[in-house]
C-alpha positions as CSV (number, residue, x, y, z in Angstrom):
1,M,11.0,19.8,-42.9
2,F,11.5,23.5,-43.5
3,S,8.3,25.6,-43.9
4,L,7.4,29.1,-45.0
5,A,5.9,29.8,-41.5
6,R,9.2,28.8,-39.8
7,L,11.2,31.1,-42.0
8,C,8.9,34.0,-41.3
9,A,9.1,33.3,-37.6
10,A,12.9,33.1,-37.7
11,I,13.2,36.6,-39.0
12,S,10.5,38.2,-37.0
13,V,10.2,41.9,-36.3
14,P,10.4,41.6,-32.5
15,L,13.9,40.1,-32.8
16,A,14.9,42.9,-35.1
17,L,13.7,45.5,-32.6
18,A,15.8,44.0,-29.9
19,A,18.9,44.2,-32.2
20,W,18.3,47.8,-33.2
21,Q,20.2,49.2,-30.3
22,Q,23.2,47.1,-31.2
23,P,23.9,47.8,-34.9
24,H,26.9,45.6,-35.2
25,A,24.9,42.6,-34.0
26,I,22.2,43.0,-36.7
27,I,23.7,40.5,-39.1
28,A,24.9,38.1,-36.5
29,G,21.5,38.2,-34.7
30,Q,19.5,37.1,-37.8
31,P,19.6,33.6,-39.3
32,I,20.7,33.8,-42.9
33,P,18.4,31.6,-45.1
34,S,20.1,28.8,-47.0
35,P,19.8,28.7,-50.9
36,E,17.3,25.8,-50.5
37,Q,15.1,27.9,-48.2
38,I,15.2,30.8,-50.6
39,A,14.4,28.5,-53.5
40,L,11.4,27.2,-51.5
41,L,10.1,30.7,-51.1
42,E,10.5,31.4,-54.7
43,Q,8.5,28.3,-55.6
44,S,5.7,29.6,-53.3
45,V,5.8,32.9,-55.1
46,A,5.6,31.1,-58.5
47,K,2.6,29.1,-57.4
48,S,0.8,32.2,-56.1
49,P,2.3,35.3,-57.8
50,D,-0.5,37.6,-56.7
51,N,-0.2,36.6,-53.0
52,V,1.3,39.7,-51.3
53,E,2.1,37.9,-48.1
54,T,4.3,35.4,-50.0
55,R,6.1,38.3,-51.7
56,V,6.7,40.0,-48.4
57,A,8.0,36.8,-46.9
58,A,10.4,36.5,-49.8
59,L,11.6,40.1,-49.2
60,R,12.2,39.4,-45.6
61,A,14.3,36.3,-46.5
62,Y,16.4,38.3,-49.0
63,A,16.8,41.0,-46.4
64,A,18.1,38.5,-43.9
65,A,20.4,37.2,-46.6
66,A,21.8,40.7,-47.5
67,P,25.2,40.0,-46.0
68,L,25.8,37.4,-48.7
69,R,25.7,40.2,-51.3
70,R,24.5,37.9,-54.1
71,D,23.5,39.6,-57.4
72,D,20.8,36.9,-58.1
73,Y,19.2,37.7,-54.7
74,R,19.4,41.4,-55.5
75,A,17.6,40.8,-58.9
76,A,14.9,38.6,-57.3
77,R,14.3,41.1,-54.5
78,L,13.9,43.9,-57.1
79,R,11.3,41.9,-59.0
80,H,9.2,41.5,-55.8
81,I,9.5,45.2,-55.0
82,E,8.4,46.2,-58.5
83,F,5.4,43.8,-58.3
84,L,4.3,45.3,-54.9
85,I,4.5,48.9,-56.3
86,Q,2.6,48.1,-59.4
87,A,0.0,45.8,-57.8
88,N,-0.9,48.2,-55.0
89,P,1.0,51.5,-55.0
90,S,-1.1,52.9,-52.2
91,S,-0.1,50.2,-49.7
92,D,2.2,50.8,-46.8
93,I,4.4,47.8,-47.7
94,A,5.1,49.2,-51.2
95,S,6.8,52.3,-49.7
96,S,8.2,50.6,-46.6
97,T,11.8,50.3,-45.7
98,L,11.6,46.6,-46.6
99,A,11.0,47.7,-50.2
100,W,13.6,50.4,-50.3
101,V,16.2,50.3,-53.0
102,G,19.3,52.5,-52.5
103,S,21.8,53.6,-55.0
104,T,24.9,53.3,-52.8
105,A,26.3,52.2,-49.4
106,T,23.7,49.3,-48.8
107,P,24.0,45.6,-49.2
108,Y,21.7,45.5,-52.2
109,A,22.7,49.0,-53.5
110,N,22.6,49.4,-57.2
111,A,22.3,52.7,-59.1
112,A,20.4,51.1,-62.0
113,D,17.9,49.4,-59.7
114,H,17.4,52.6,-57.7
115,G,16.7,54.4,-61.0
116,A,14.3,51.8,-62.1
117,V,12.2,51.9,-58.9
118,R,12.4,55.7,-58.9
119,A,11.0,55.8,-62.5
120,L,8.3,53.3,-61.4
121,W,7.2,55.5,-58.5
122,L,7.1,58.6,-60.7
123,S,5.0,56.7,-63.2
124,E,2.6,55.5,-60.6
125,A,2.3,59.0,-59.1
126,S,1.6,60.4,-62.6
127,Q,-1.1,57.7,-63.3
128,H,-2.7,58.2,-59.8
129,F,-2.1,61.9,-59.5
130,N,-5.4,62.4,-57.7
131,D,-4.7,59.6,-55.2
132,S,-2.9,61.2,-52.2
133,S,-1.9,57.8,-50.8
134,V,0.0,56.9,-54.0
135,V,1.6,60.3,-54.3
136,L,2.7,60.2,-50.7
137,N,4.2,56.8,-51.2
138,A,6.2,58.1,-54.2
139,V,7.3,61.0,-52.1
140,R,8.4,58.8,-49.3
141,F,10.7,56.9,-51.7
142,L,12.0,60.0,-53.5
143,A,12.6,62.0,-50.3
144,I,15.5,59.8,-49.2
145,E,17.9,60.2,-52.2
146,D,15.9,62.2,-54.8
147,K,14.8,65.2,-52.7
148,E,14.4,67.6,-55.6
149,Q,12.0,65.3,-57.4
150,A,10.0,64.7,-54.2
151,E,9.7,68.4,-53.7
152,E,8.6,69.0,-57.3
153,L,6.0,66.3,-57.0
154,L,4.6,67.7,-53.8
155,Q,4.5,71.2,-55.1
156,R,2.7,70.1,-58.3
157,V,0.0,68.4,-56.2
158,V,-0.4,71.3,-53.8
159,A,-0.7,73.7,-56.8
160,A,-3.2,71.5,-58.6
161,R,-5.3,70.9,-55.5
162,P,-5.2,74.0,-53.3
163,S,-8.0,72.8,-51.2
164,D,-6.2,69.6,-50.3
165,E,-5.0,70.6,-46.9
166,R,-3.4,67.1,-46.2
167,M,-0.9,67.4,-49.1
168,A,0.0,71.0,-48.1
169,S,0.7,69.7,-44.6
170,Y,3.0,67.0,-45.9
171,L,4.9,69.6,-47.9
172,G,5.5,71.3,-44.5
173,F,6.7,68.0,-43.0
174,F,9.0,67.6,-46.0
175,Y,10.6,71.0,-45.5
176,A,10.9,70.5,-41.8
177,S,12.7,67.2,-42.3
178,G,15.1,68.7,-44.8
179,L,15.8,71.6,-42.5
180,L,16.9,69.1,-39.9
181,R,19.0,67.2,-42.5
182,A,16.8,64.1,-42.3
183,D,15.3,61.9,-45.0
184,T,11.8,60.8,-44.1
185,L,8.6,62.7,-43.6
186,D,8.7,62.0,-39.8
187,G,12.4,63.2,-39.5
188,R,14.5,60.0,-39.5
189,V,17.9,59.7,-41.1
190,V,18.0,56.6,-43.1
191,A,20.6,57.0,-45.9
192,F,24.3,57.8,-46.2
193,L,24.6,61.2,-47.8
194,P,27.5,63.6,-47.7
195,D,27.1,66.3,-45.1
196,S,27.7,68.9,-47.8
197,L,24.5,67.8,-49.6
198,R,22.5,67.7,-46.4
199,N,23.6,71.1,-45.4
200,A,22.8,72.6,-48.8
201,W,19.4,71.0,-48.8
202,A,18.8,72.4,-45.3
203,V,19.5,75.9,-46.5
204,H,17.1,75.4,-49.4
205,C,14.3,74.1,-47.1
206,R,14.8,77.1,-44.7
207,A,14.5,79.4,-47.7
208,Q,11.3,77.7,-48.9
209,L,9.7,78.1,-45.4
210,D,10.9,81.7,-45.1
211,D,9.2,82.5,-48.4
212,S,6.0,80.5,-48.0
213,T,2.7,82.2,-47.5
214,D,0.7,78.9,-47.3
215,A,-0.8,78.6,-43.8
216,R,-1.0,74.8,-43.9
217,V,2.6,74.4,-45.0
218,L,3.8,76.8,-42.3
219,M,1.6,75.2,-39.6
220,A,2.7,71.7,-40.5
221,A,6.4,72.6,-40.4
222,A,5.8,74.3,-37.0
223,T,4.2,71.2,-35.7
224,A,6.8,68.8,-37.0
225,L,10.0,70.8,-36.2
226,P,10.1,70.5,-32.4
227,N,9.3,66.7,-32.6
228,M,11.9,66.1,-35.3
229,A,14.5,68.3,-33.6
230,M,14.2,66.4,-30.3
231,R,14.7,63.1,-32.2
232,R,17.7,64.5,-34.1
233,T,19.5,66.4,-31.3
234,G,18.2,65.1,-27.9
235,G,17.9,68.8,-26.8
236,G,20.4,71.5,-26.6
237,P,21.0,74.7,-28.5
238,E,20.0,73.4,-31.9
239,F,16.7,72.0,-30.5
240,E,16.0,75.3,-28.8
241,A,16.7,77.2,-32.1
242,M,14.2,75.0,-33.9
243,V,11.6,75.5,-31.3
244,K,12.0,79.2,-31.6
245,Y,11.8,79.0,-35.4
246,A,8.7,76.8,-35.1
247,D,7.0,79.6,-33.0
248,Q,7.8,82.1,-35.8
249,L,6.3,79.8,-38.4
250,R,3.2,79.3,-36.2
251,A,2.7,83.0,-35.9
252,R,3.1,83.5,-39.7
253,A,0.6,80.6,-40.3
254,A,-2.0,82.3,-38.1
255,K,-1.7,85.6,-40.1
256,A,-1.7,83.7,-43.4
257,G,-4.8,81.9,-42.3
258,E,-6.6,85.1,-41.4
259,A,-5.7,86.6,-44.7
260,A,-7.2,83.6,-46.5
261,G,-10.4,84.0,-44.6
262,R,-9.6,81.1,-42.3
263,P,-9.3,82.7,-38.8
264,K,-8.6,79.5,-37.0
265,L,-6.2,76.7,-38.0
266,F,-7.5,73.3,-36.9
267,P,-5.1,70.8,-35.3
268,Q,-5.2,68.5,-38.4
269,E,-1.4,68.7,-38.7
270,V,-0.9,67.3,-35.2
271,Q,-2.8,64.1,-36.1
272,L,-1.2,63.8,-39.5
273,F,2.3,64.1,-38.1
274,A,1.4,61.6,-35.3
275,D,0.2,59.1,-37.9
276,E,3.3,59.6,-40.0
277,S,5.5,59.1,-37.0
278,K,3.6,55.9,-36.0
279,R,4.0,54.6,-39.5
280,G,7.7,55.2,-39.4
281,S,8.1,53.5,-36.0
282,E,6.2,50.5,-37.1
283,Q,8.7,50.0,-39.9
284,T,11.7,50.0,-37.7
285,G,11.7,46.2,-37.5
286,L,11.6,45.9,-41.3
287,Q,14.4,48.3,-41.5
288,V,16.6,46.3,-39.2
289,V,15.6,42.9,-40.5
290,G,16.3,43.9,-44.0
291,V,19.4,46.1,-43.5
292,P,18.1,47.8,-46.6
293,F,20.0,51.0,-45.8
294,T,22.6,52.1,-43.3
295,P,21.5,54.9,-41.0
296,N,24.1,57.6,-40.6
297,Q,23.4,58.0,-36.9
298,I,23.3,55.1,-34.5
299,T,22.9,54.7,-30.7
300,V,25.8,53.0,-28.8
301,A,26.0,52.2,-25.1
302,G,28.3,54.4,-23.2
303,N,30.5,51.6,-21.9
304,V,31.0,50.4,-25.5
305,Q,31.7,53.8,-27.0
306,S,34.2,54.6,-24.2
307,A,36.6,52.1,-25.8
308,K,36.9,54.4,-28.8
309,V,38.1,57.5,-26.8
310,R,41.3,58.9,-28.3
311,L,41.6,62.1,-26.3
312,A,39.7,62.9,-23.1
313,P,41.1,65.8,-21.1
314,P,39.6,65.5,-17.6
315,P,37.5,68.4,-16.2
316,I,39.0,70.6,-13.5
317,Y,37.4,69.9,-10.2
318,P,35.6,73.2,-9.2
319,P,37.3,74.6,-6.1
320,A,34.0,75.7,-4.7
321,A,32.5,72.3,-5.1
322,M,35.5,70.7,-3.5
323,R,35.3,73.1,-0.5
324,A,31.6,72.3,-0.2
325,G,32.3,68.5,-0.2
326,V,30.3,68.0,-3.4
327,Q,31.1,64.8,-5.4
328,G,29.3,62.4,-7.7
329,T,28.9,61.5,-11.4
330,V,27.7,63.8,-14.2
331,R,25.9,62.0,-17.0
332,M,25.5,63.5,-20.4
333,Q,24.1,62.6,-23.8
334,V,26.7,63.1,-26.5
335,V,26.5,63.2,-30.2
336,I,29.8,62.3,-31.9
337,G,30.2,63.2,-35.6
338,Q,31.4,60.9,-38.4
339,D,34.9,62.3,-37.9
340,G,35.0,61.3,-34.2
341,L,34.6,64.9,-32.9
342,V,32.0,65.8,-30.3
343,R,29.1,67.7,-32.0
344,S,26.8,68.3,-29.1
345,V,26.5,67.6,-25.3
346,Q,23.4,67.6,-23.2
347,L,23.3,67.3,-19.5
348,I,21.2,64.3,-18.2
349,S,22.0,64.3,-14.5
350,G,24.6,65.5,-12.0
351,H,25.2,68.1,-9.3
352,P,24.8,71.7,-10.6
353,M,28.2,72.7,-9.3
354,L,29.8,69.9,-11.4
355,G,27.7,69.9,-14.6
356,Q,29.1,72.8,-16.5
357,V,32.8,71.9,-16.1
358,A,31.9,68.3,-17.2
359,L,30.1,69.6,-20.3
360,D,33.0,71.9,-21.2
361,A,35.5,69.1,-20.8
362,V,33.6,66.5,-22.9
363,R,33.1,69.0,-25.7
364,T,36.9,68.8,-26.3
365,W,37.0,65.0,-26.4
366,K,37.9,63.1,-29.5
367,Y,36.9,59.5,-30.5
368,E,37.9,57.0,-33.1
369,P,35.4,57.3,-35.9
370,T,32.7,54.7,-35.9
371,V,32.1,52.7,-39.1
372,L,29.0,50.6,-39.8
373,N,29.0,48.3,-42.9
374,G,31.9,50.3,-44.3
375,V,30.2,53.7,-43.9
376,P,31.2,56.3,-41.3
377,V,28.3,57.1,-38.9
378,S,27.5,59.6,-36.3
379,V,27.0,58.2,-32.8
380,V,24.6,59.1,-30.0
381,T,25.9,57.8,-26.6
382,T,26.1,58.6,-22.9
383,V,29.2,59.7,-21.1
384,D,29.7,59.5,-17.3
385,V,32.2,61.8,-15.7
386,P,32.9,61.0,-12.0
387,F,34.1,63.6,-9.5
388,T,35.6,62.1,-6.4
389,L,37.0,64.1,-3.5
390,P,40.6,63.4,-2.6
391,P,41.1,61.5,0.6
392,Q,41.5,63.7,3.7
């Protein structure tokens, strides 16, 4: 006899976390509920329509059934999402990735549905304008595909409540995320957006930070940038540039704080950003279980990605290293763009005499573009380049 508990266990978060590193296995690794199982869950919802746990269980079931691309499932899922937002707009689940509705490039993508949920969040934010939790949940939804509206909402709240340091800090996180071409307040990329749009928004966010005189906005951005940049780049020149810019923001924040009669800035931003990052990491399982959106950057094992190499000119063995009898493997972290070109290379390990030539060679490599759920994605992977001395 099938039970609600068994279905919830079948699509558990731990299993999803295990599948996260292998994006192509997400669908295969999750049992797709049968129509009868879905119907049983809907009966449970009908009997207890105010039971949030039952609604969440139904959302998980529809998430696991996403590969079927059924419109009736999409419509039912939307009803549960709308209920959760209206019933408790301040709850984590209402703005979680499990309740995300995209407009394109997702199994349940629908522009009208996205517009309906967007309007609902804007309405809830208006009705609960003084409730920071509701406003932030609205911003979390809007920040992914409706960044201008997210910015306008945050700016209105900060202007209306200048003493609300928490909201000013989140505006700083928002600009830091945009500067790094990310989508969430903790710096994750979770939607498929054209690079041209991301780049234009990054320019806008940089301009906003350059012009800001709000100590809290500046300090929050300075706090978030190095953490977000490490997640996005894994190190390298772009990371170093963001760290340098964060230092500049921090210095400006200190001056702005002094000018406002606040000689010391308290480390509230550090805790706020840590809380937001923890919130995001705890939703990873829901994101994978539901496949509610396709990330535009994934991690792929080096041995798997090596099969996609199209052009890989080998490095030239440094004569000095050869004379010194130096050999071994150089390991690098590589970011491959949606077009298959290498975007950045970071040394992980290897002999100093071999590292630079390996880095220079891999920067010229070309890969077959990687596509996930029909959408081109960027790839983070590892590359090993062996150096072996010729036989004597």
